[in-house]
C-alpha positions in Angstrom: 1.2 -87.3 9.1 -2.2 -88.7 10.3 -2.4 -85.9 12.9 -1.6 -83.2 10.3 -4.4 -84.6 8.1 -6.8 -84.7 11.1 -5.9 -81.1 11.9 -6.5 -80.1 8.3 -9.9 -81.8 8.3 -10.8 -80.1 11.6 -9.8 -76.7 10.2 -11.8 -77.4 7.0 -14.8 -78.4 9.1 -14.5 -75.2 11.1 -14.3 -73.2 8.0 -17.3 -75.0 6.5 -19.2 -74.2 9.7 -18.3 -70.5 9.4 -19.4 -70.4 5.8 -22.7 -72.1 6.6 -23.3 -69.5 9.3 -22.6 -66.7 6.7 -24.9 -68.3 4.2 -27.7 -68.5 6.9 -27.1 -64.9 7.8 -27.3 -63.9 4.1 -30.4 -65.8 3.7 -32.0 -64.1 6.6 -31.0 -60.7 5.3 -32.4 -61.5 1.9 -35.6 -62.8 3.4 -36.0 -59.5 5.4 -35.3 -57.5 2.2 -37.8 -59.5 0.2 -40.4 -58.9 3.0 -39.7 -55.2 2.9 -39.9 -55.1 -0.9 -43.3 -56.9 -0.8 -44.5 -54.4 1.8 -43.3 -51.4 -0.3 -45.1 -53.0 -3.3 -48.3 -53.1 -1.3 -47.9 -49.5 -0.2 -47.2 -48.5 -3.9 -50.4 -50.3 -5.0 -52.4 -48.5 -2.3 -51.0 -45.1 -3.3 -51.8 -45.9 -7.0 -55.4 -46.6 -6.0 -55.6 -43.4 -4.0 -54.1 -41.4 -6.9 -56.7 -42.9 -9.3 -59.5 -42.0 -6.9 -58.2 -38.5 -6.6 -57.9 -38.1 -10.4 -61.5 -39.4 -10.7 -62.6 -36.9 -8.1 -60.9 -34.1 -10.0 -62.6 -35.2 -13.2 -65.9 -35.2 -11.5 -65.4 -31.7 -10.1 -64.3 -30.4 -13.5 -67.3 -31.9 -15.1 -69.6 -30.2 -12.6 -68.0 -26.8 -13.4 -68.7 -27.0 -17.0 
């Protein structure tokens, strides 16, 4: 009976170790995704600035043609 409980504890410990590994892997994936989202956000902001500059330039050209 003691051996059966010890085996059960060892099995549970092994399962906990496996789950901890999965959680760590998930955390790494989430971290990578968050980094990518932040990078995409920076790119979007840069594109918005470029768009605003282009629209200002178009306005300037149109004003010169009047």
